[in-house]
All heavy atoms as TSV, in Angstrom:
chain	resi	resn	atom	element	x	y	z
A	1	MET	N	N	-2.025	-62.475	19.755
A	1	MET	CA	C	-1.852	-63.621	18.878
A	1	MET	C	C	-1.269	-63.126	17.553
A	1	MET	O	O	-1.762	-62.194	16.943
A	1	MET	CB	C	-3.191	-64.304	18.656
A	1	MET	CG	C	-3.120	-65.473	17.742
A	1	MET	SD	S	-4.760	-66.235	17.659
A	1	MET	CE	C	-4.408	-67.576	16.635
A	2	ALA	N	N	-0.224	-63.766	17.115
A	2	ALA	CA	C	0.432	-63.372	15.872
A	2	ALA	C	C	-0.227	-64.057	14.680
A	2	ALA	O	O	-0.672	-65.197	14.764
A	2	ALA	CB	C	1.901	-63.737	15.927
A	3	THR	N	N	-0.277	-63.327	13.593
A	3	THR	CA	C	-0.812	-63.857	12.349
A	3	THR	C	C	0.308	-63.916	11.330
A	3	THR	O	O	1.054	-62.959	11.178
A	3	THR	CB	C	-1.925	-62.930	11.804
A	3	THR	OG1	O	-2.943	-62.838	12.792
A	3	THR	CG2	C	-2.504	-63.464	10.525
A	4	ARG	N	N	0.419	-65.011	10.643
A	4	ARG	CA	C	1.446	-65.140	9.613
A	4	ARG	C	C	0.929	-64.535	8.320
A	4	ARG	O	O	-0.241	-64.654	7.994
A	4	ARG	CB	C	1.811	-66.604	9.406
A	4	ARG	CG	C	2.481	-67.207	10.635
A	4	ARG	CD	C	3.010	-68.593	10.392
A	4	ARG	NE	N	4.072	-68.647	9.409
A	4	ARG	CZ	C	5.356	-68.419	9.672
A	4	ARG	NH1	N	5.728	-68.091	10.879
A	4	ARG	NH2	N	6.264	-68.536	8.725
A	5	ALA	N	N	1.834	-63.881	7.590
A	5	ALA	CA	C	1.462	-63.274	6.316
A	5	ALA	C	C	2.634	-63.386	5.356
A	5	ALA	O	O	3.787	-63.405	5.761
A	5	ALA	CB	C	1.096	-61.812	6.509
A	6	SER	N	N	2.329	-63.448	4.112
A	6	SER	CA	C	3.350	-63.485	3.077
A	6	SER	C	C	3.407	-62.108	2.434
A	6	SER	O	O	2.382	-61.535	2.076
A	6	SER	CB	C	2.993	-64.555	2.041
A	6	SER	OG	O	3.914	-64.514	0.977
A	7	LEU	N	N	4.612	-61.563	2.314
A	7	LEU	CA	C	4.778	-60.236	1.737
A	7	LEU	C	C	5.733	-60.294	0.558
A	7	LEU	O	O	6.726	-61.001	0.590
A	7	LEU	CB	C	5.383	-59.270	2.764
A	7	LEU	CG	C	4.580	-59.003	4.023
A	7	LEU	CD1	C	5.399	-58.179	4.999
A	7	LEU	CD2	C	3.304	-58.276	3.677
A	8	SER	N	N	5.422	-59.527	-0.453
A	8	SER	CA	C	6.346	-59.351	-1.575
A	8	SER	C	C	6.990	-57.987	-1.402
A	8	SER	O	O	6.299	-56.984	-1.230
A	8	SER	CB	C	5.593	-59.405	-2.902
A	8	SER	OG	O	5.021	-60.670	-3.081
A	9	LEU	N	N	8.322	-57.946	-1.434
A	9	LEU	CA	C	9.052	-56.704	-1.237
A	9	LEU	C	C	9.882	-56.380	-2.463
A	9	LEU	O	O	10.389	-57.283	-3.129
A	9	LEU	CB	C	9.987	-56.828	-0.028
A	9	LEU	CG	C	9.328	-57.194	1.302
A	9	LEU	CD1	C	10.382	-57.521	2.338
A	9	LEU	CD2	C	8.448	-56.055	1.763
A	10	THR	N	N	10.019	-55.086	-2.720
A	10	THR	CA	C	10.921	-54.694	-3.797
A	10	THR	C	C	12.350	-54.952	-3.330
A	10	THR	O	O	12.628	-55.037	-2.119
A	10	THR	CB	C	10.752	-53.209	-4.142
A	10	THR	OG1	O	11.113	-52.432	-2.996
A	10	THR	CG2	C	9.332	-52.888	-4.587
A	11	GLU	N	N	13.249	-55.055	-4.264
A	11	GLU	CA	C	14.652	-55.331	-3.917
A	11	GLU	C	C	15.242	-54.259	-2.998
A	11	GLU	O	O	15.893	-54.608	-2.004
A	11	GLU	CB	C	15.488	-55.469	-5.193
A	11	GLU	CG	C	16.920	-55.881	-4.936
A	11	GLU	CD	C	17.073	-57.238	-4.252
A	11	GLU	OE1	O	16.219	-58.118	-4.481
A	11	GLU	OE2	O	18.033	-57.413	-3.483
A	12	PRO	N	N	15.011	-52.969	-3.272
A	12	PRO	CA	C	15.548	-51.965	-2.340
A	12	PRO	C	C	14.986	-52.100	-0.921
A	12	PRO	O	O	15.712	-51.940	0.057
A	12	PRO	CB	C	15.136	-50.625	-2.964
A	12	PRO	CG	C	14.894	-50.925	-4.400
A	12	PRO	CD	C	14.404	-52.343	-4.444
A	13	ASN	N	N	13.708	-52.416	-0.808
A	13	ASN	CA	C	13.106	-52.589	0.516
A	13	ASN	C	C	13.660	-53.829	1.207
A	13	ASN	O	O	13.907	-53.810	2.413
A	13	ASN	CB	C	11.584	-52.651	0.420
A	13	ASN	CG	C	10.984	-51.309	0.101
A	13	ASN	OD1	O	11.621	-50.273	0.233
A	13	ASN	ND2	N	9.743	-51.321	-0.345
A	14	GLU	N	N	13.851	-54.879	0.479
A	14	GLU	CA	C	14.432	-56.102	1.055
A	14	GLU	C	C	15.847	-55.829	1.549
A	14	GLU	O	O	16.223	-56.261	2.650
A	14	GLU	CB	C	14.431	-57.233	0.030
A	14	GLU	CG	C	15.104	-58.514	0.509
A	14	GLU	CD	C	14.489	-59.107	1.768
A	14	GLU	OE1	O	13.258	-59.000	1.952
A	14	GLU	OE2	O	15.240	-59.693	2.581
A	15	ARG	N	N	16.630	-55.090	0.768
A	15	ARG	CA	C	18.004	-54.759	1.197
A	15	ARG	C	C	17.979	-53.897	2.451
A	15	ARG	O	O	18.781	-54.094	3.366
A	15	ARG	CB	C	18.753	-54.028	0.070
A	15	ARG	CG	C	19.224	-54.949	-1.028
A	15	ARG	CD	C	20.244	-54.278	-1.941
A	15	ARG	NE	N	19.786	-52.995	-2.483
A	15	ARG	CZ	C	19.164	-52.840	-3.644
A	15	ARG	NH1	N	18.939	-53.889	-4.422
A	15	ARG	NH2	N	18.786	-51.644	-4.051
A	16	TRP	N	N	17.045	-52.937	2.509
A	16	TRP	CA	C	16.956	-52.078	3.679
A	16	TRP	C	C	16.590	-52.886	4.928
A	16	TRP	O	O	17.191	-52.703	5.989
A	16	TRP	CB	C	15.930	-50.964	3.435
A	16	TRP	CG	C	15.873	-49.978	4.563
A	16	TRP	CD1	C	16.675	-48.896	4.737
A	16	TRP	CD2	C	14.985	-50.009	5.684
A	16	TRP	NE1	N	16.333	-48.244	5.902
A	16	TRP	CE2	C	15.299	-48.911	6.501
A	16	TRP	CE3	C	13.953	-50.863	6.076
A	16	TRP	CZ2	C	14.614	-48.638	7.676
A	16	TRP	CZ3	C	13.275	-50.589	7.251
A	16	TRP	CH2	C	13.610	-49.484	8.035
A	17	ILE	N	N	15.616	-53.765	4.780
A	17	ILE	CA	C	15.213	-54.612	5.908
A	17	ILE	C	C	16.386	-55.478	6.362
A	17	ILE	O	O	16.670	-55.591	7.556
A	17	ILE	CB	C	13.984	-55.476	5.549
A	17	ILE	CG1	C	12.741	-54.583	5.466
A	17	ILE	CG2	C	13.766	-56.595	6.577
A	17	ILE	CD1	C	11.514	-55.286	4.926
A	18	GLN	N	N	17.087	-56.061	5.407
A	18	GLN	CA	C	18.230	-56.909	5.756
A	18	GLN	C	C	19.319	-56.093	6.449
A	18	GLN	O	O	19.953	-56.564	7.389
A	18	GLN	CB	C	18.792	-57.609	4.521
A	18	GLN	CG	C	19.831	-58.660	4.855
A	18	GLN	CD	C	19.294	-59.754	5.783
A	18	GLN	OE1	O	18.245	-60.332	5.520
A	18	GLN	NE2	N	19.993	-60.024	6.871
A	19	ALA	N	N	19.513	-54.847	6.014
A	19	ALA	CA	C	20.508	-53.980	6.652
A	19	ALA	C	C	20.135	-53.713	8.109
A	19	ALA	O	O	21.019	-53.636	8.979
A	19	ALA	CB	C	20.636	-52.666	5.882
A	20	GLN	N	N	18.837	-53.572	8.393
A	20	GLN	CA	C	18.395	-53.373	9.776
A	20	GLN	C	C	18.719	-54.595	10.623
A	20	GLN	O	O	19.141	-54.475	11.776
A	20	GLN	CB	C	16.889	-53.083	9.829
A	20	GLN	CG	C	16.438	-51.898	9.009
A	20	GLN	CD	C	17.251	-50.660	9.261
A	20	GLN	OE1	O	17.310	-50.168	10.384
A	20	GLN	NE2	N	17.884	-50.160	8.220
A	21	ILE	N	N	18.532	-55.761	10.059
A	21	ILE	CA	C	18.837	-57.010	10.767
A	21	ILE	C	C	20.347	-57.147	10.938
A	21	ILE	O	O	20.832	-57.478	12.027
A	21	ILE	CB	C	18.244	-58.217	10.019
A	21	ILE	CG1	C	16.711	-58.119	10.009
A	21	ILE	CG2	C	18.697	-59.531	10.652
A	21	ILE	CD1	C	16.027	-59.053	9.031
A	22	ASP	N	N	21.101	-56.854	9.879
A	22	ASP	CA	C	22.562	-56.961	9.938
A	22	ASP	C	C	23.158	-55.997	10.961
A	22	ASP	O	O	24.198	-56.277	11.550
A	22	ASP	CB	C	23.180	-56.699	8.563
A	22	ASP	CG	C	22.844	-57.787	7.549
A	22	ASP	OD1	O	22.382	-58.878	7.955
A	22	ASP	OD2	O	23.037	-57.535	6.339
A	23	SER	N	N	22.488	-54.859	11.179
A	23	SER	CA	C	22.989	-53.875	12.140
A	23	SER	C	C	22.738	-54.306	13.585
A	23	SER	O	O	23.150	-53.622	14.511
A	23	SER	CB	C	22.329	-52.522	11.901
A	23	SER	OG	O	20.979	-52.542	12.357
A	24	LYS	N	N	22.045	-55.418	13.749
A	24	LYS	CA	C	21.693	-55.974	15.069
A	24	LYS	C	C	20.630	-55.167	15.797
A	24	LYS	O	O	20.371	-55.379	16.970
A	24	LYS	CB	C	22.924	-56.119	15.976
A	24	LYS	CG	C	24.070	-56.876	15.375
A	24	LYS	CD	C	23.722	-58.314	15.156
A	24	LYS	CE	C	24.979	-59.068	14.703
A	24	LYS	NZ	N	24.683	-60.204	13.898
A	25	GLU	N	N	20.011	-54.211	15.078
A	25	GLU	CA	C	18.916	-53.467	15.700
A	25	GLU	C	C	17.680	-54.348	15.841
A	25	GLU	O	O	16.897	-54.204	16.769
A	25	GLU	CB	C	18.593	-52.221	14.882
A	25	GLU	CG	C	17.589	-51.320	15.552
A	25	GLU	CD	C	17.411	-49.986	14.862
A	25	GLU	OE1	O	18.207	-49.645	13.980
A	25	GLU	OE2	O	16.454	-49.282	15.222
A	26	PHE	N	N	17.508	-55.256	14.900
A	26	PHE	CA	C	16.390	-56.195	14.896
A	26	PHE	C	C	16.953	-57.593	14.655
A	26	PHE	O	O	18.033	-57.747	14.092
A	26	PHE	CB	C	15.387	-55.856	13.782
A	26	PHE	CG	C	14.787	-54.486	13.920
A	26	PHE	CD1	C	15.334	-53.397	13.252
A	26	PHE	CD2	C	13.674	-54.275	14.720
A	26	PHE	CE1	C	14.786	-52.132	13.370
A	26	PHE	CE2	C	13.114	-53.016	14.845
A	26	PHE	CZ	C	13.677	-51.936	14.174
A	27	THR	N	N	16.199	-58.599	15.057
A	27	THR	CA	C	16.666	-59.971	14.856
A	27	THR	C	C	15.935	-60.701	13.741
A	27	THR	O	O	16.334	-61.802	13.372
A	27	THR	CB	C	16.540	-60.796	16.157
A	27	THR	OG1	O	15.169	-60.832	16.550
A	27	THR	CG2	C	17.374	-60.188	17.277
A	28	SER	N	N	14.848	-60.093	13.232
A	28	SER	CA	C	14.090	-60.781	12.189
A	28	SER	C	C	13.332	-59.776	11.324
A	28	SER	O	O	13.131	-58.618	11.720
A	28	SER	CB	C	13.078	-61.756	12.804
A	28	SER	OG	O	12.049	-61.036	13.469
A	29	ARG	N	N	12.895	-60.232	10.171
A	29	ARG	CA	C	12.079	-59.403	9.288
A	29	ARG	C	C	10.773	-59.007	9.989
A	29	ARG	O	O	10.285	-57.894	9.833
A	29	ARG	CB	C	11.787	-60.145	7.988
A	29	ARG	CG	C	12.956	-60.176	7.054
A	29	ARG	CD	C	12.697	-61.082	5.843
A	29	ARG	NE	N	13.798	-61.034	4.914
A	29	ARG	CZ	C	14.988	-61.593	5.113
A	29	ARG	NH1	N	15.217	-62.259	6.226
A	29	ARG	NH2	N	15.947	-61.476	4.211
A	30	SER	N	N	10.214	-59.927	10.741
A	30	SER	CA	C	8.964	-59.646	11.460
A	30	SER	C	C	9.130	-58.473	12.416
A	30	SER	O	O	8.244	-57.620	12.512
A	30	SER	CB	C	8.506	-60.874	12.243
A	30	SER	OG	O	8.133	-61.904	11.374
A	31	GLU	N	N	10.245	-58.419	13.131
A	31	GLU	CA	C	10.474	-57.309	14.052
A	31	GLU	C	C	10.553	-55.988	13.301
A	31	GLU	O	O	10.016	-54.980	13.746
A	31	GLU	CB	C	11.761	-57.518	14.849
A	31	GLU	CG	C	11.645	-58.518	15.961
A	31	GLU	CD	C	12.918	-58.587	16.796
A	31	GLU	OE1	O	13.823	-57.745	16.618
A	31	GLU	OE2	O	12.999	-59.495	17.630
A	32	VAL	N	N	11.241	-55.986	12.166
A	32	VAL	CA	C	11.366	-54.766	11.368
A	32	VAL	C	C	9.985	-54.313	10.897
A	32	VAL	O	O	9.614	-53.136	11.056
A	32	VAL	CB	C	12.310	-54.970	10.161
A	32	VAL	CG1	C	12.359	-53.712	9.301
A	32	VAL	CG2	C	13.705	-55.369	10.614
A	33	ILE	N	N	9.219	-55.217	10.328
A	33	ILE	CA	C	7.898	-54.871	9.795
A	33	ILE	C	C	6.966	-54.402	10.911
A	33	ILE	O	O	6.270	-53.391	10.770
A	33	ILE	CB	C	7.270	-56.071	9.040
A	33	ILE	CG1	C	8.148	-56.501	7.860
A	33	ILE	CG2	C	5.845	-55.756	8.605
A	33	ILE	CD1	C	8.359	-55.450	6.804
A	34	ASN	N	N	6.957	-55.106	12.042
A	34	ASN	CA	C	6.097	-54.692	13.156
A	34	ASN	C	C	6.496	-53.322	13.683
A	34	ASN	O	O	5.630	-52.508	14.033
A	34	ASN	CB	C	6.123	-55.733	14.274
A	34	ASN	CG	C	5.204	-56.882	13.991
A	34	ASN	OD1	O	4.064	-56.689	13.575
A	34	ASN	ND2	N	5.677	-58.097	14.198
A	35	ASP	N	N	7.796	-53.021	13.727
A	35	ASP	CA	C	8.248	-51.706	14.166
A	35	ASP	C	C	7.786	-50.626	13.189
A	35	ASP	O	O	7.334	-49.563	13.605
A	35	ASP	CB	C	9.773	-51.686	14.310
A	35	ASP	CG	C	10.267	-50.403	14.928
A	35	ASP	OD1	O	9.892	-50.109	16.083
A	35	ASP	OD2	O	11.022	-49.671	14.247
A	36	LEU	N	N	7.898	-50.894	11.898
A	36	LEU	CA	C	7.429	-49.933	10.891
A	36	LEU	C	C	5.928	-49.669	11.035
A	36	LEU	O	O	5.482	-48.527	10.928
A	36	LEU	CB	C	7.734	-50.449	9.481
A	36	LEU	CG	C	9.201	-50.446	9.073
A	36	LEU	CD1	C	9.375	-51.193	7.757
A	36	LEU	CD2	C	9.722	-49.029	8.963
A	37	ILE	N	N	5.166	-50.710	11.268
A	37	ILE	CA	C	3.711	-50.556	11.429
A	37	ILE	C	C	3.403	-49.759	12.689
A	37	ILE	O	O	2.551	-48.855	12.676
A	37	ILE	CB	C	3.006	-51.926	11.426
A	37	ILE	CG1	C	3.124	-52.567	10.038
A	37	ILE	CG2	C	1.549	-51.792	11.862
A	37	ILE	CD1	C	2.701	-54.020	9.982
A	38	ARG	N	N	4.099	-50.045	13.807
A	38	ARG	CA	C	3.883	-49.281	15.040
A	38	ARG	C	C	4.161	-47.801	14.804
A	38	ARG	O	O	3.389	-46.930	15.218
A	38	ARG	CB	C	4.795	-49.797	16.163
A	38	ARG	CG	C	4.216	-50.934	16.972
A	38	ARG	CD	C	5.044	-51.220	18.217
A	38	ARG	NE	N	6.385	-51.686	17.894
A	38	ARG	CZ	C	6.720	-52.940	17.590
A	38	ARG	NH1	N	5.786	-53.878	17.576
A	38	ARG	NH2	N	7.952	-53.282	17.325
A	39	LYS	N	N	5.274	-47.501	14.124
A	39	LYS	CA	C	5.624	-46.110	13.861
A	39	LYS	C	C	4.594	-45.450	12.949
A	39	LYS	O	O	4.228	-44.283	13.166
A	39	LYS	CB	C	7.020	-46.023	13.261
A	39	LYS	CG	C	8.101	-46.317	14.286
A	39	LYS	CD	C	9.479	-46.328	13.659
A	39	LYS	CE	C	10.529	-46.661	14.710
A	39	LYS	NZ	N	11.860	-46.831	14.121
A	40	ALA	N	N	4.118	-46.154	11.954
A	40	ALA	CA	C	3.094	-45.607	11.056
A	40	ALA	C	C	1.810	-45.319	11.823
A	40	ALA	O	O	1.152	-44.294	11.592
A	40	ALA	CB	C	2.835	-46.570	9.895
A	41	ARG	N	N	1.457	-46.203	12.753
A	41	ARG	CA	C	0.251	-45.986	13.552
A	41	ARG	C	C	0.412	-44.777	14.460
A	41	ARG	O	O	-0.530	-44.005	14.661
A	41	ARG	CB	C	-0.079	-47.237	14.349
A	41	ARG	CG	C	-0.537	-48.396	13.448
A	41	ARG	CD	C	-0.689	-49.679	14.185
A	41	ARG	NE	N	-1.818	-49.577	15.098
A	41	ARG	CZ	C	-2.118	-50.493	16.006
A	41	ARG	NH1	N	-1.385	-51.584	16.125
A	41	ARG	NH2	N	-3.150	-50.343	16.788
A	42	GLU	N	N	1.623	-44.593	15.025
A	42	GLU	CA	C	1.884	-43.418	15.857
A	42	GLU	C	C	1.752	-42.144	15.033
A	42	GLU	O	O	1.143	-41.167	15.483
A	42	GLU	CB	C	3.292	-43.494	16.458
A	42	GLU	CG	C	3.442	-44.513	17.558
A	42	GLU	CD	C	4.890	-44.650	18.028
A	42	GLU	OE1	O	5.733	-43.792	17.678
A	42	GLU	OE2	O	5.180	-45.621	18.743
A	43	VAL	N	N	2.316	-42.135	13.842
A	43	VAL	CA	C	2.232	-40.968	12.959
A	43	VAL	C	C	0.773	-40.688	12.620
A	43	VAL	O	O	0.323	-39.531	12.629
A	43	VAL	CB	C	3.080	-41.176	11.682
A	43	VAL	CG1	C	2.769	-40.131	10.633
A	43	VAL	CG2	C	4.561	-41.192	12.022
A	44	GLU	N	N	0.022	-41.736	12.333
A	44	GLU	CA	C	-1.400	-41.593	12.016
A	44	GLU	C	C	-2.148	-40.957	13.186
A	44	GLU	O	O	-2.985	-40.073	13.000
A	44	GLU	CB	C	-1.961	-42.981	11.699
A	44	GLU	CG	C	-3.237	-43.007	10.959
A	44	GLU	CD	C	-3.594	-44.436	10.573
A	44	GLU	OE1	O	-3.967	-45.217	11.473
A	44	GLU	OE2	O	-3.481	-44.764	9.385
A	45	ASP	N	N	-1.847	-41.393	14.402
A	45	ASP	CA	C	-2.496	-40.860	15.600
A	45	ASP	C	C	-2.127	-39.389	15.807
A	45	ASP	O	O	-2.995	-38.556	16.074
A	45	ASP	CB	C	-2.107	-41.686	16.828
A	45	ASP	CG	C	-2.747	-41.171	18.093
A	45	ASP	OD1	O	-3.992	-41.080	18.136
A	45	ASP	OD2	O	-1.997	-40.847	19.048
A	46	ILE	N	N	-0.852	-39.077	15.668
A	46	ILE	CA	C	-0.399	-37.689	15.821
A	46	ILE	C	C	-1.065	-36.803	14.775
A	46	ILE	O	O	-1.542	-35.706	15.081
A	46	ILE	CB	C	1.130	-37.604	15.720
A	46	ILE	CG1	C	1.764	-38.268	16.954
A	46	ILE	CG2	C	1.600	-36.153	15.573
A	46	ILE	CD1	C	3.252	-38.514	16.835
A	47	ARG	N	N	-1.121	-37.283	13.546
A	47	ARG	CA	C	-1.745	-36.510	12.466
A	47	ARG	C	C	-3.220	-36.244	12.765
A	47	ARG	O	O	-3.715	-35.125	12.594
A	47	ARG	CB	C	-1.605	-37.256	11.150
A	47	ARG	CG	C	-2.107	-36.484	9.968
A	47	ARG	CD	C	-1.757	-37.214	8.661
A	47	ARG	NE	N	-2.095	-36.405	7.516
A	47	ARG	CZ	C	-3.275	-36.410	6.912
A	47	ARG	NH1	N	-4.234	-37.206	7.324
A	47	ARG	NH2	N	-3.503	-35.635	5.874
A	48	ALA	N	N	-3.926	-37.247	13.256
A	48	ALA	CA	C	-5.347	-37.082	13.588
A	48	ALA	C	C	-5.523	-36.048	14.698
A	48	ALA	O	O	-6.438	-35.217	14.642
A	48	ALA	CB	C	-5.958	-38.419	13.994
A	49	ARG	N	N	-4.638	-36.065	15.701
A	49	ARG	CA	C	-4.732	-35.097	16.791
A	49	ARG	C	C	-4.420	-33.687	16.305
A	49	ARG	O	O	-5.053	-32.718	16.734
A	49	ARG	CB	C	-3.839	-35.491	17.960
A	49	ARG	CG	C	-4.420	-36.701	18.728
A	49	ARG	CD	C	-3.662	-37.001	19.987
A	49	ARG	NE	N	-2.476	-37.777	19.635
A	49	ARG	CZ	C	-1.291	-37.663	20.220
A	49	ARG	NH1	N	-1.103	-36.791	21.176
A	49	ARG	NH2	N	-0.291	-38.413	19.843
A	50	LEU	N	N	-3.445	-33.560	15.405
A	50	LEU	CA	C	-3.124	-32.248	14.850
A	50	LEU	C	C	-4.281	-31.694	14.030
A	50	LEU	O	O	-4.616	-30.508	14.134
A	50	LEU	CB	C	-1.861	-32.330	13.988
A	50	LEU	CG	C	-0.545	-32.449	14.744
A	50	LEU	CD1	C	0.595	-32.749	13.769
A	50	LEU	CD2	C	-0.257	-31.187	15.536
A	51	ILE	N	N	-4.901	-32.542	13.234
A	51	ILE	CA	C	-6.056	-32.113	12.442
A	51	ILE	C	C	-7.184	-31.668	13.359
A	51	ILE	O	O	-7.810	-30.631	13.128
A	51	ILE	CB	C	-6.498	-33.227	11.475
A	51	ILE	CG1	C	-5.459	-33.397	10.365
A	51	ILE	CG2	C	-7.881	-32.924	10.894
A	51	ILE	CD1	C	-5.659	-34.620	9.497
A	52	ALA	N	N	-7.433	-32.439	14.429
A	52	ALA	CA	C	-8.483	-32.068	15.377
A	52	ALA	C	C	-8.161	-30.728	16.033
A	52	ALA	O	O	-9.053	-29.883	16.209
A	52	ALA	CB	C	-8.656	-33.157	16.433
A	53	ALA	N	N	-6.908	-30.495	16.376
A	53	ALA	CA	C	-6.518	-29.225	16.990
A	53	ALA	C	C	-6.691	-28.074	16.000
A	53	ALA	O	O	-7.177	-26.999	16.369
A	53	ALA	CB	C	-5.070	-29.297	17.476
A	54	GLU	N	N	-6.297	-28.305	14.755
A	54	GLU	CA	C	-6.469	-27.262	13.734
A	54	GLU	C	C	-7.944	-26.938	13.527
A	54	GLU	O	O	-8.314	-25.769	13.370
A	54	GLU	CB	C	-5.835	-27.705	12.421
A	54	GLU	CG	C	-4.327	-27.713	12.456
A	54	GLU	CD	C	-3.705	-28.279	11.188
A	54	GLU	OE1	O	-4.446	-28.834	10.340
A	54	GLU	OE2	O	-2.486	-28.175	11.051
A	55	MET	N	N	-8.778	-27.951	13.521
A	55	MET	CA	C	-10.219	-27.731	13.352
A	55	MET	C	C	-10.777	-26.957	14.536
A	55	MET	O	O	-11.631	-26.075	14.369
A	55	MET	CB	C	-10.939	-29.058	13.150
A	55	MET	CG	C	-10.625	-29.702	11.816
A	55	MET	SD	S	-11.326	-31.341	11.611
A	55	MET	CE	C	-13.071	-30.982	11.664
A	56	SER	N	N	-10.312	-27.269	15.735
A	56	SER	CA	C	-10.773	-26.565	16.926
A	56	SER	C	C	-10.389	-25.095	16.860
A	56	SER	O	O	-11.189	-24.222	17.181
A	56	SER	CB	C	-10.170	-27.215	18.174
A	56	SER	OG	O	-10.553	-26.520	19.334
A	57	VAL	N	N	-9.160	-24.821	16.431
A	57	VAL	CA	C	-8.719	-23.434	16.302
A	57	VAL	C	C	-9.552	-22.719	15.244
A	57	VAL	O	O	-9.954	-21.571	15.427
A	57	VAL	CB	C	-7.203	-23.368	15.973
A	57	VAL	CG1	C	-6.805	-21.970	15.528
A	57	VAL	CG2	C	-6.375	-23.814	17.164
A	58	ALA	N	N	-9.822	-23.403	14.146
A	58	ALA	CA	C	-10.616	-22.798	13.077
A	58	ALA	C	C	-12.030	-22.473	13.568
A	58	ALA	O	O	-12.605	-21.452	13.198
A	58	ALA	CB	C	-10.678	-23.735	11.873
A	59	GLU	N	N	-12.588	-23.336	14.419
A	59	GLU	CA	C	-13.948	-23.131	14.914
A	59	GLU	C	C	-14.008	-22.121	16.059
A	59	GLU	O	O	-14.913	-21.304	16.124
A	59	GLU	CB	C	-14.530	-24.462	15.407
A	59	GLU	CG	C	-14.815	-25.465	14.311
A	59	GLU	CD	C	-15.203	-26.836	14.860
A	59	GLU	OE1	O	-15.339	-26.982	16.093
A	59	GLU	OE2	O	-15.356	-27.761	14.050
A	60	LYS	N	N	-13.039	-22.182	16.976
A	60	LYS	CA	C	-13.108	-21.395	18.207
A	60	LYS	C	C	-12.098	-20.259	18.261
A	60	LYS	O	O	-12.185	-19.413	19.150
A	60	LYS	CB	C	-12.892	-22.307	19.410
A	60	LYS	CG	C	-13.899	-23.433	19.511
A	60	LYS	CD	C	-13.542	-24.378	20.622
A	60	LYS	CE	C	-14.483	-25.583	20.607
A	60	LYS	NZ	N	-14.072	-26.621	21.504
A	61	GLY	N	N	-11.143	-20.285	17.376
A	61	GLY	CA	C	-10.078	-19.284	17.432
A	61	GLY	C	C	-9.034	-19.704	18.457
A	61	GLY	O	O	-9.183	-20.692	19.179
A	62	TRP	N	N	-7.962	-18.940	18.501
A	62	TRP	CA	C	-6.901	-19.247	19.470
A	62	TRP	C	C	-7.353	-18.915	20.872
A	62	TRP	O	O	-8.011	-17.925	21.119
A	62	TRP	CB	C	-5.645	-18.425	19.161
A	62	TRP	CG	C	-4.912	-18.887	17.963
A	62	TRP	CD1	C	-4.941	-18.325	16.732
A	62	TRP	CD2	C	-4.077	-20.032	17.855
A	62	TRP	NE1	N	-4.170	-19.041	15.850
A	62	TRP	CE2	C	-3.610	-20.098	16.521
A	62	TRP	CE3	C	-3.661	-21.005	18.753
A	62	TRP	CZ2	C	-2.764	-21.088	16.066
A	62	TRP	CZ3	C	-2.808	-21.989	18.297
A	62	TRP	CH2	C	-2.369	-22.033	16.985
A	63	VAL	N	N	-6.991	-19.755	21.797
A	63	VAL	CA	C	-7.273	-19.512	23.197
A	63	VAL	C	C	-5.944	-19.199	23.856
A	63	VAL	O	O	-4.990	-19.967	23.761
A	63	VAL	CB	C	-7.917	-20.754	23.864
A	63	VAL	CG1	C	-8.114	-20.502	25.349
A	63	VAL	CG2	C	-9.224	-21.096	23.188
A	64	THR	N	N	-5.873	-18.039	24.468
A	64	THR	CA	C	-4.631	-17.672	25.145
A	64	THR	C	C	-4.867	-17.629	26.636
A	64	THR	O	O	-5.933	-17.237	27.107
A	64	THR	CB	C	-4.126	-16.293	24.664
A	64	THR	OG1	O	-5.125	-15.323	24.921
A	64	THR	CG2	C	-3.801	-16.313	23.181
A	65	THR	N	N	-3.883	-18.065	27.347
A	65	THR	CA	C	-3.953	-18.002	28.803
A	65	THR	C	C	-2.706	-17.309	29.294
A	65	THR	O	O	-1.629	-17.460	28.720
A	65	THR	CB	C	-4.059	-19.409	29.433
A	65	THR	OG1	O	-2.920	-20.174	29.040
A	65	THR	CG2	C	-5.331	-20.109	29.027
A	66	SER	N	N	-2.860	-16.571	30.310
A	66	SER	CA	C	-1.723	-15.852	30.897
A	66	SER	C	C	-1.491	-16.405	32.293
A	66	SER	O	O	-2.418	-16.675	33.034
A	66	SER	CB	C	-2.036	-14.357	30.960
A	66	SER	OG	O	-1.001	-13.699	31.631
A	67	GLN	N	N	-0.219	-16.567	32.623
A	67	GLN	CA	C	0.102	-17.064	33.967
A	67	GLN	C	C	0.611	-15.934	34.835
A	67	GLN	O	O	1.338	-16.141	35.781
A	67	GLN	CB	C	1.112	-18.198	33.861
A	67	GLN	CG	C	0.556	-19.393	33.144
A	67	GLN	CD	C	1.428	-20.623	33.324
A	67	GLN	OE1	O	2.365	-20.623	34.088
A	67	GLN	NE2	N	1.089	-21.675	32.610
A	68	GLU	N	N	0.227	-14.721	34.507
A	68	GLU	CA	C	0.646	-13.554	35.292
A	68	GLU	C	C	-0.186	-13.410	36.521
A	68	GLU	O	O	-1.292	-13.698	36.629
A	68	GLU	CB	C	0.547	-12.293	34.444
A	68	GLU	CG	C	1.522	-12.310	33.317
A	68	GLU	CD	C	1.386	-11.068	32.443
A	68	GLU	OE1	O	0.879	-10.033	32.926
A	68	GLU	OE2	O	1.780	-11.135	31.285
């Protein structure tokens, strides 16, 4: 279910969003914003996994496996 929201954008951000629409990559401001949010969520997820991996290495040390 979609929720409507009102956003205030700076002029440079508005121009960038409009350029994305003009390039035919997106058809609406909503598509641009939803794509940006999806990408931000992906980055957030990747960052959390990297932090967890770094913590594991810090706690357990490097684990090496040989396929010999």
